[in-house]
Biopython code that builds the backbone (N, CA, C, O; Angstrom):
import numpy as np
from Bio.PDB.StructureBuilder import StructureBuilder

atoms = [
    (1, "MET", "N", (-86.419, -171.515, -110.743)),
    (1, "MET", "CA", (-86.347, -172.565, -111.886)),
    (1, "MET", "C", (-85.977, -173.727, -110.807)),
    (1, "MET", "O", (-85.001, -173.904, -110.078)),
    (2, "ASP", "N", (-87.294, -174.504, -111.047)),
    (2, "ASP", "CA", (-87.335, -175.862, -110.505)),
    (2, "ASP", "C", (-85.974, -177.238, -111.483)),
    (2, "ASP", "O", (-85.153, -176.861, -112.320)),
    (3, "GLY", "N", (-86.051, -177.924, -111.271)),
    (3, "GLY", "CA", (-85.627, -178.949, -111.994)),
    (3, "GLY", "C", (-86.161, -180.019, -113.163)),
    (3, "GLY", "O", (-85.760, -181.075, -113.652)),
    (4, "GLN", "N", (-87.155, -179.235, -113.302)),
    (4, "GLN", "CA", (-88.403, -180.121, -114.205)),
    (4, "GLN", "C", (-88.260, -179.174, -115.286)),
    (4, "GLN", "O", (-87.885, -179.537, -116.401)),
    (5, "SER", "N", (-88.605, -177.719, -114.946)),
    (5, "SER", "CA", (-88.013, -176.267, -115.701)),
    (5, "SER", "C", (-86.474, -176.931, -117.182)),
    (5, "SER", "O", (-86.389, -177.144, -118.391)),
    (6, "LEU", "N", (-85.622, -176.979, -115.948)),
    (6, "LEU", "CA", (-84.693, -176.854, -115.936)),
    (6, "LEU", "C", (-83.857, -178.444, -117.114)),
    (6, "LEU", "O", (-82.999, -178.439, -117.996)),
    (7, "LEU", "N", (-84.576, -179.402, -116.567)),
    (7, "LEU", "CA", (-84.808, -180.550, -117.746)),
    (7, "LEU", "C", (-85.625, -180.340, -119.419)),
    (7, "LEU", "O", (-85.256, -180.720, -120.530)),
    (8, "VAL", "N", (-86.884, -179.554, -118.965)),
    (8, "VAL", "CA", (-87.418, -179.345, -120.132)),
    (8, "VAL", "C", (-86.259, -178.270, -121.094)),
    (8, "VAL", "O", (-85.971, -178.686, -122.216)),
    (9, "ILE", "N", (-85.795, -177.276, -120.751)),
    (9, "ILE", "CA", (-85.019, -176.120, -121.169)),
    (9, "ILE", "C", (-83.908, -176.975, -122.133)),
    (9, "ILE", "O", (-83.636, -176.929, -123.333)),
    (10, "ILE", "N", (-83.311, -177.940, -120.760)),
    (10, "ILE", "CA", (-81.738, -178.606, -121.910)),
    (10, "ILE", "C", (-82.476, -179.708, -122.942)),
    (10, "ILE", "O", (-81.904, -179.646, -124.030)),
    (11, "MET", "N", (-83.680, -180.807, -122.952)),
    (11, "MET", "CA", (-84.226, -181.434, -123.902)),
    (11, "MET", "C", (-84.444, -180.491, -125.108)),
    (11, "MET", "O", (-84.037, -180.762, -126.238)),
    (12, "VAL", "N", (-85.096, -179.395, -124.795)),
    (12, "VAL", "CA", (-85.661, -178.157, -125.760)),
    (12, "VAL", "C", (-84.356, -178.044, -126.971)),
    (12, "VAL", "O", (-84.423, -178.037, -128.201)),
    (13, "GLY", "N", (-83.052, -177.954, -125.942)),
    (13, "GLY", "CA", (-81.912, -176.696, -126.049)),
    (13, "GLY", "C", (-80.895, -178.292, -127.116)),
    (13, "GLY", "O", (-79.952, -177.966, -127.836)),
    (14, "ILE", "N", (-81.299, -179.792, -127.012)),
    (14, "ILE", "CA", (-80.574, -181.047, -127.441)),
    (14, "ILE", "C", (-81.536, -180.845, -128.282)),
    (14, "ILE", "O", (-80.950, -180.336, -129.237)),
    (15, "ILE", "N", (-83.218, -180.949, -128.687)),
    (15, "ILE", "CA", (-83.246, -181.251, -130.025)),
    (15, "ILE", "C", (-83.195, -180.382, -131.142)),
    (15, "ILE", "O", (-82.759, -180.671, -132.256)),
    (16, "ALA", "N", (-83.860, -178.857, -130.622)),
    (16, "ALA", "CA", (-83.311, -177.798, -131.424)),
    (16, "ALA", "C", (-81.964, -177.674, -131.778)),
    (16, "ALA", "O", (-81.937, -177.087, -132.860)),
    (17, "GLY", "N", (-80.933, -177.916, -131.431)),
    (17, "GLY", "CA", (-79.634, -177.769, -131.702)),
    (17, "GLY", "C", (-78.835, -179.040, -132.955)),
    (17, "GLY", "O", (-77.965, -179.062, -133.825)),
    (18, "TRP", "N", (-79.822, -179.943, -132.303)),
    (18, "TRP", "CA", (-79.498, -181.301, -133.400)),
    (18, "TRP", "C", (-80.551, -181.086, -134.950)),
    (18, "TRP", "O", (-80.293, -181.162, -136.151)),
    (19, "ILE", "N", (-81.601, -180.840, -134.286)),
    (19, "ILE", "CA", (-82.538, -180.311, -135.869)),
    (19, "ILE", "C", (-81.963, -179.316, -136.660)),
    (19, "ILE", "O", (-82.246, -179.290, -137.858)),
    (20, "ALA", "N", (-81.040, -178.318, -136.081)),
    (20, "ALA", "CA", (-80.509, -177.203, -136.544)),
    (20, "ALA", "C", (-78.629, -178.342, -137.240)),
    (20, "ALA", "O", (-78.181, -178.055, -138.350)),
    (21, "GLY", "N", (-78.459, -178.604, -137.034)),
    (21, "GLY", "CA", (-77.309, -179.536, -137.336)),
    (21, "GLY", "C", (-77.422, -180.249, -138.165)),
    (21, "GLY", "O", (-76.409, -180.352, -138.857)),
    (22, "LYS", "N", (-78.336, -180.908, -138.482)),
    (22, "LYS", "CA", (-79.229, -182.071, -139.508)),
    (22, "LYS", "C", (-79.227, -180.930, -140.504)),
    (22, "LYS", "O", (-78.291, -180.835, -141.299)),
    (23, "ILE", "N", (-80.240, -180.044, -140.505)),
    (23, "ILE", "CA", (-80.142, -179.357, -141.631)),
    (23, "ILE", "C", (-79.531, -178.659, -142.186)),
    (23, "ILE", "O", (-79.830, -178.408, -143.353)),
    (24, "VAL", "N", (-78.424, -178.062, -141.575)),
    (24, "VAL", "CA", (-77.266, -176.781, -141.956)),
    (24, "VAL", "C", (-76.548, -177.311, -142.184)),
    (24, "VAL", "O", (-75.996, -176.862, -143.188)),
    (25, "ARG", "N", (-75.737, -178.867, -141.511)),
    (25, "ARG", "CA", (-74.570, -178.751, -141.903)),
    (25, "ARG", "C", (-74.347, -180.721, -141.822)),
    (25, "ARG", "O", (-73.312, -181.373, -141.962)),
    (26, "GLY", "N", (-75.415, -181.079, -141.613)),
    (26, "GLY", "CA", (-75.790, -182.615, -142.152)),
    (26, "GLY", "C", (-75.350, -183.704, -141.115)),
    (26, "GLY", "O", (-75.567, -184.916, -141.141)),
    (27, "ALA", "N", (-74.514, -182.770, -139.976)),
    (27, "ALA", "CA", (-74.390, -183.834, -138.719)),
    (27, "ALA", "C", (-74.542, -182.805, -137.792)),
    (27, "ALA", "O", (-74.358, -181.601, -137.967)),
    (28, "GLY", "N", (-74.959, -183.501, -136.613)),
    (28, "GLY", "CA", (-74.511, -182.935, -135.273)),
    (28, "GLY", "C", (-73.757, -182.456, -134.876)),
    (28, "GLY", "O", (-72.786, -182.317, -135.620)),
    (29, "PHE", "N", (-73.650, -181.842, -133.377)),
    (29, "PHE", "CA", (-72.230, -181.283, -133.078)),
    (29, "PHE", "C", (-71.841, -181.948, -131.378)),
    (29, "PHE", "O", (-71.341, -181.418, -130.385)),
    (30, "GLY", "N", (-72.199, -182.926, -131.576)),
    (30, "GLY", "CA", (-72.335, -184.070, -130.030)),
    (30, "GLY", "C", (-73.319, -183.531, -129.363)),
    (30, "GLY", "O", (-74.113, -182.725, -129.847)),
    (31, "LEU", "N", (-73.330, -184.074, -127.849)),
    (31, "LEU", "CA", (-74.308, -183.626, -126.654)),
    (31, "LEU", "C", (-74.214, -182.178, -126.632)),
    (31, "LEU", "O", (-75.191, -181.454, -126.823)),
    (32, "ILE", "N", (-72.806, -181.670, -126.353)),
    (32, "ILE", "CA", (-73.060, -180.511, -125.086)),
    (32, "ILE", "C", (-73.078, -179.416, -126.587)),
    (32, "ILE", "O", (-73.622, -178.345, -126.320)),
    (33, "GLY", "N", (-72.547, -179.523, -128.184)),
    (33, "GLY", "CA", (-72.484, -178.497, -128.910)),
    (33, "GLY", "C", (-74.096, -178.380, -129.295)),
    (33, "GLY", "O", (-74.564, -177.280, -129.591)),
    (34, "ASP", "N", (-75.064, -179.792, -129.270)),
    (34, "ASP", "CA", (-76.114, -178.929, -129.344)),
    (34, "ASP", "C", (-76.995, -178.529, -128.627)),
    (34, "ASP", "O", (-77.942, -177.835, -128.999)),
    (35, "LEU", "N", (-76.750, -178.991, -127.312)),
    (35, "LEU", "CA", (-77.321, -178.182, -126.119)),
    (35, "LEU", "C", (-76.760, -176.758, -126.420)),
    (35, "LEU", "O", (-77.697, -175.965, -126.322)),
    (36, "ILE", "N", (-75.806, -176.234, -126.689)),
    (36, "ILE", "CA", (-75.514, -175.047, -126.563)),
    (36, "ILE", "C", (-75.841, -174.063, -127.748)),
    (36, "ILE", "O", (-76.067, -172.864, -127.581)),
    (37, "VAL", "N", (-75.841, -174.798, -129.131)),
    (37, "VAL", "CA", (-76.541, -173.872, -130.350)),
    (37, "VAL", "C", (-77.665, -174.148, -129.701)),
    (37, "VAL", "O", (-77.785, -173.103, -129.060)),
    (38, "GLY", "N", (-79.181, -175.243, -129.210)),
    (38, "GLY", "CA", (-80.044, -175.073, -129.291)),
    (38, "GLY", "C", (-80.305, -174.092, -128.457)),
    (38, "GLY", "O", (-81.091, -173.293, -128.967)),
    (39, "ILE", "N", (-79.979, -173.811, -127.388)),
    (39, "ILE", "CA", (-80.570, -172.708, -126.229)),
    (39, "ILE", "C", (-79.902, -171.115, -126.729)),
    (39, "ILE", "O", (-80.652, -170.166, -126.501)),
    (40, "VAL", "N", (-78.681, -170.823, -127.325)),
    (40, "VAL", "CA", (-78.576, -169.866, -127.814)),
    (40, "VAL", "C", (-79.989, -169.653, -129.117)),
    (40, "VAL", "O", (-80.915, -168.849, -129.017)),
    (41, "GLY", "N", (-79.798, -170.463, -130.063)),
    (41, "GLY", "CA", (-80.908, -170.450, -131.251)),
    (41, "GLY", "C", (-81.893, -170.013, -130.110)),
    (41, "GLY", "O", (-82.169, -168.824, -130.271)),
    (42, "ALA", "N", (-82.650, -170.657, -128.793)),
    (42, "ALA", "CA", (-84.027, -170.477, -128.653)),
    (42, "ALA", "C", (-83.812, -169.051, -127.814)),
    (42, "ALA", "O", (-84.546, -168.905, -126.836)),
    (43, "PHE", "N", (-82.981, -168.122, -128.082)),
    (43, "PHE", "CA", (-82.841, -167.382, -127.390)),
    (43, "PHE", "C", (-83.010, -166.335, -128.651)),
    (43, "PHE", "O", (-83.734, -165.344, -128.550)),
    (44, "ILE", "N", (-82.382, -166.603, -129.673)),
    (44, "ILE", "CA", (-82.114, -165.557, -131.156)),
    (44, "ILE", "C", (-84.005, -166.077, -131.738)),
    (44, "ILE", "O", (-84.870, -165.202, -131.742)),
    (45, "GLY", "N", (-84.190, -166.865, -131.969)),
    (45, "GLY", "CA", (-85.616, -167.109, -132.382)),
    (45, "GLY", "C", (-86.796, -166.479, -131.353)),
    (45, "GLY", "O", (-87.888, -166.101, -131.779)),
    (46, "ARG", "N", (-86.350, -166.419, -129.736)),
    (46, "ARG", "CA", (-87.726, -165.540, -129.447)),
    (46, "ARG", "C", (-87.108, -164.018, -129.140)),
    (46, "ARG", "O", (-87.824, -163.131, -128.675)),
    (47, "TRP", "N", (-85.957, -163.856, -129.396)),
    (47, "TRP", "CA", (-86.472, -162.492, -129.833)),
    (47, "TRP", "C", (-86.548, -162.229, -131.234)),
    (47, "TRP", "O", (-87.293, -161.310, -131.573)),
    (48, "LEU", "N", (-85.806, -162.972, -132.281)),
    (48, "LEU", "CA", (-85.973, -162.078, -134.068)),
    (48, "LEU", "C", (-87.213, -162.612, -134.542)),
    (48, "LEU", "O", (-87.696, -161.790, -135.321)),
    (49, "LEU", "N", (-88.052, -163.762, -134.405)),
    (49, "LEU", "CA", (-89.641, -163.725, -135.411)),
    (49, "LEU", "C", (-90.379, -162.515, -134.406)),
    (49, "LEU", "O", (-91.065, -161.749, -135.083)),
    (50, "PRO", "N", (-90.375, -162.266, -133.253)),
    (50, "PRO", "CA", (-91.600, -161.436, -133.291)),
    (50, "PRO", "C", (-90.936, -160.172, -133.905)),
    (50, "PRO", "O", (-91.766, -159.635, -134.639)),
    (51, "GLN", "N", (-89.379, -159.264, -133.887)),
    (51, "GLN", "CA", (-89.226, -158.463, -134.156)),
    (51, "GLN", "C", (-89.191, -158.720, -136.117)),
    (51, "GLN", "O", (-88.565, -157.842, -136.712)),
    (52, "LEU", "N", (-89.783, -159.771, -136.945)),
    (52, "LEU", "CA", (-90.374, -159.781, -138.151)),
    (52, "LEU", "C", (-91.674, -160.109, -138.346)),
    (52, "LEU", "O", (-92.126, -159.993, -139.486)),
    (53, "GLY", "N", (-92.189, -160.396, -137.694)),
    (53, "GLY", "CA", (-93.601, -160.263, -137.738)),
    (53, "GLY", "C", (-94.368, -161.782, -137.510)),
    (53, "GLY", "O", (-95.551, -162.041, -137.726)),
    (54, "VAL", "N", (-93.337, -162.663, -137.019)),
    (54, "VAL", "CA", (-93.484, -164.334, -137.503)),
    (54, "VAL", "C", (-93.481, -164.466, -136.085)),
    (54, "VAL", "O", (-92.955, -163.917, -135.116)),
    (55, "GLY", "N", (-94.677, -165.890, -136.455)),
    (55, "GLY", "CA", (-95.598, -166.814, -135.512)),
    (55, "GLY", "C", (-95.251, -167.633, -135.565)),
    (55, "GLY", "O", (-94.827, -168.049, -136.644)),
    (56, "VAL", "N", (-95.193, -168.692, -133.971)),
    (56, "VAL", "CA", (-95.404, -170.500, -134.554)),
    (56, "VAL", "C", (-96.542, -170.257, -133.822)),
    (56, "VAL", "O", (-96.511, -169.610, -132.776)),
    (57, "ILE", "N", (-97.856, -170.871, -134.434)),
    (57, "ILE", "CA", (-98.867, -171.359, -133.736)),
    (57, "ILE", "C", (-99.177, -172.941, -133.558)),
    (57, "ILE", "O", (-100.116, -173.465, -134.156)),
    (58, "VAL", "N", (-98.423, -173.575, -132.798)),
    (58, "VAL", "CA", (-99.215, -174.992, -132.394)),
    (58, "VAL", "C", (-99.873, -174.860, -131.092)),
    (58, "VAL", "O", (-99.563, -173.929, -130.348)),
    (59, "HIS", "N", (-100.679, -175.645, -130.792)),
    (59, "HIS", "CA", (-101.165, -175.592, -129.207)),
    (59, "HIS", "C", (-100.258, -176.727, -128.706)),
    (59, "HIS", "O", (-100.775, -177.778, -128.326)),
    (60, "ASN", "N", (-99.201, -176.591, -128.693)),
    (60, "ASN", "CA", (-98.276, -177.587, -127.376)),
    (60, "ASN", "C", (-96.803, -176.593, -127.391)),
    (60, "ASN", "O", (-95.904, -176.521, -128.228)),
    (61, "PRO", "N", (-97.038, -175.790, -125.902)),
    (61, "PRO", "CA", (-95.920, -175.284, -126.045)),
    (61, "PRO", "C", (-94.567, -175.861, -125.864)),
    (61, "PRO", "O", (-93.784, -174.946, -126.119)),
    (62, "ILE", "N", (-94.002, -176.778, -125.593)),
    (62, "ILE", "CA", (-92.987, -177.903, -125.897)),
    (62, "ILE", "C", (-93.057, -177.841, -127.444)),
    (62, "ILE", "O", (-92.161, -177.081, -127.810)),
    (63, "ILE", "N", (-93.587, -178.210, -128.256)),
    (63, "ILE", "CA", (-93.883, -178.275, -129.853)),
    (63, "ILE", "C", (-93.245, -176.980, -130.167)),
    (63, "ILE", "O", (-92.082, -176.919, -130.566)),
    (64, "ASP", "N", (-94.304, -175.515, -129.916)),
    (64, "ASP", "CA", (-93.559, -174.605, -129.885)),
    (64, "ASP", "C", (-92.437, -173.860, -129.673)),
    (64, "ASP", "O", (-91.980, -172.900, -130.293)),
    (65, "SER", "N", (-92.120, -174.355, -128.854)),
    (65, "SER", "CA", (-90.140, -174.027, -128.488)),
    (65, "SER", "C", (-89.696, -174.761, -129.027)),
    (65, "SER", "O", (-88.639, -174.233, -129.372)),
    (66, "ILE", "N", (-89.717, -176.039, -129.545)),
    (66, "ILE", "CA", (-88.360, -176.752, -130.616)),
    (66, "ILE", "C", (-88.521, -175.862, -131.534)),
    (66, "ILE", "O", (-87.417, -175.697, -132.052)),
    (67, "ILE", "N", (-89.106, -175.357, -131.904)),
    (67, "ILE", "CA", (-89.713, -175.158, -133.446)),
    (67, "ILE", "C", (-89.068, -173.608, -133.533)),
    (67, "ILE", "O", (-88.233, -173.252, -134.365)),
    (68, "VAL", "N", (-89.488, -173.008, -132.774)),
    (68, "VAL", "CA", (-88.539, -171.560, -132.715)),
    (68, "VAL", "C", (-87.205, -171.370, -132.135)),
    (68, "VAL", "O", (-86.438, -170.411, -132.216)),
    (69, "ALA", "N", (-87.055, -172.965, -131.280)),
    (69, "ALA", "CA", (-85.623, -172.483, -131.206)),
    (69, "ALA", "C", (-84.547, -173.376, -132.450)),
    (69, "ALA", "O", (-83.380, -173.174, -132.787)),
    (70, "ALA", "N", (-85.328, -174.165, -132.790)),
    (70, "ALA", "CA", (-84.725, -174.861, -133.712)),
    (70, "ALA", "C", (-84.608, -173.583, -135.001)),
    (70, "ALA", "O", (-83.650, -173.844, -135.730)),
    (71, "ILE", "N", (-85.158, -172.628, -135.321)),
    (71, "ILE", "CA", (-85.140, -171.828, -136.379)),
    (71, "ILE", "C", (-84.051, -170.864, -135.813)),
    (71, "ILE", "O", (-83.266, -170.315, -136.588)),
    (72, "GLY", "N", (-83.995, -170.637, -134.347)),
    (72, "GLY", "CA", (-83.128, -169.608, -134.055)),
    (72, "GLY", "C", (-81.807, -170.372, -134.149)),
    (72, "GLY", "O", (-80.773, -169.713, -134.259)),
    (73, "ALA", "N", (-81.748, -171.816, -134.114)),
    (73, "ALA", "CA", (-80.300, -172.390, -133.829)),
    (73, "ALA", "C", (-79.918, -172.253, -135.690)),
    (73, "ALA", "O", (-78.806, -171.901, -136.083)),
    (74, "ILE", "N", (-80.761, -172.511, -136.384)),
    (74, "ILE", "CA", (-80.319, -172.500, -137.907)),
    (74, "ILE", "C", (-79.637, -171.345, -137.857)),
    (74, "ILE", "O", (-78.417, -171.440, -137.987)),
    (75, "ILE", "N", (-80.193, -170.072, -137.674)),
    (75, "ILE", "CA", (-80.111, -168.970, -138.406)),
    (75, "ILE", "C", (-78.682, -168.400, -137.621)),
    (75, "ILE", "O", (-78.122, -167.413, -138.100)),
    (76, "LEU", "N", (-78.158, -169.025, -136.472)),
    (76, "LEU", "CA", (-77.219, -169.267, -135.733)),
    (76, "LEU", "C", (-75.763, -169.682, -136.375)),
    (76, "LEU", "O", (-74.670, -169.147, -136.190)),
    (77, "LEU", "N", (-76.094, -170.760, -137.153)),
    (77, "LEU", "CA", (-75.415, -171.739, -137.326)),
    (77, "LEU", "C", (-75.027, -170.716, -139.224)),
    (77, "LEU", "O", (-73.952, -170.492, -139.781)),
    (78, "LEU", "N", (-76.041, -170.474, -139.516)),
    (78, "LEU", "CA", (-75.608, -170.077, -140.762)),
    (78, "LEU", "C", (-75.150, -169.029, -141.146)),
    (78, "LEU", "O", (-74.564, -168.910, -142.221)),
    (79, "VAL", "N", (-75.368, -167.995, -140.231)),
    (79, "VAL", "CA", (-74.629, -166.912, -139.727)),
    (79, "VAL", "C", (-72.977, -167.510, -139.270)),
    (79, "VAL", "O", (-72.019, -166.936, -139.786)),
    (80, "LEU", "N", (-72.790, -168.379, -138.537)),
    (80, "LEU", "CA", (-71.426, -168.481, -137.911)),
    (80, "LEU", "C", (-70.712, -169.508, -139.514)),
    (80, "LEU", "O", (-69.492, -169.674, -139.540)),
    (81, "ARG", "N", (-71.231, -169.861, -140.224)),
    (81, "ARG", "CA", (-70.942, -170.839, -141.614)),
    (81, "ARG", "C", (-70.378, -169.159, -142.629)),
    (81, "ARG", "O", (-69.501, -169.089, -143.490)),
    (82, "LEU", "N", (-71.321, -167.970, -142.060)),
    (82, "LEU", "CA", (-70.556, -166.838, -143.173)),
    (82, "LEU", "C", (-69.180, -166.075, -142.898)),
    (82, "LEU", "O", (-68.271, -165.723, -143.651)),
    (83, "ILE", "N", (-69.381, -165.963, -141.560)),
    (83, "ILE", "CA", (-68.610, -165.365, -140.331)),
    (83, "ILE", "C", (-67.064, -166.227, -140.859)),
    (83, "ILE", "O", (-66.167, -165.586, -141.407)),
    (84, "ARG", "N", (-66.927, -167.945, -140.557)),
    (84, "ARG", "CA", (-65.935, -168.412, -140.670)),
    (84, "ARG", "C", (-65.202, -168.291, -142.405)),
    (84, "ARG", "O", (-63.980, -168.202, -142.527)),
    (85, "ARG", "N", (-65.787, -168.300, -143.182)),
    (85, "ARG", "CA", (-65.583, -168.230, -144.751)),
    (85, "ARG", "C", (-64.522, -166.759, -144.906)),
    (85, "ARG", "O", (-64.146, -166.385, -146.017)),
]
sb = StructureBuilder()
sb.init_structure("model")
sb.init_model(0)
sb.init_chain("A")
sb.init_seg("    ")
for serial, (resi, resn, name, xyz) in enumerate(atoms, 1):
    if name == "N":
        sb.init_residue(resn, " ", resi, " ")
    sb.init_atom(name, np.array(xyz, "f"), 0.0, 1.0, " ", f" {name:<3s}", serial, name[0])
structure = sb.get_structure()
């Protein structure tokens, strides 16, 4: 993995985590928190969406990655919210 790929992964994670934080809780979790939520969400989204037969069709791979990661991050935050109660 080169530096550019790592930078893209980090940026996608931050953006997806920020989007999920805004949708689920109304606020972000800071740079590191958004990054972690976004990256974990990307793994969840990439695994779960095909299992459900759902696909995101966008002709830009970066936007596709952000959408899938944000969906996964939203699911992650909702599950964490249920566990906390």
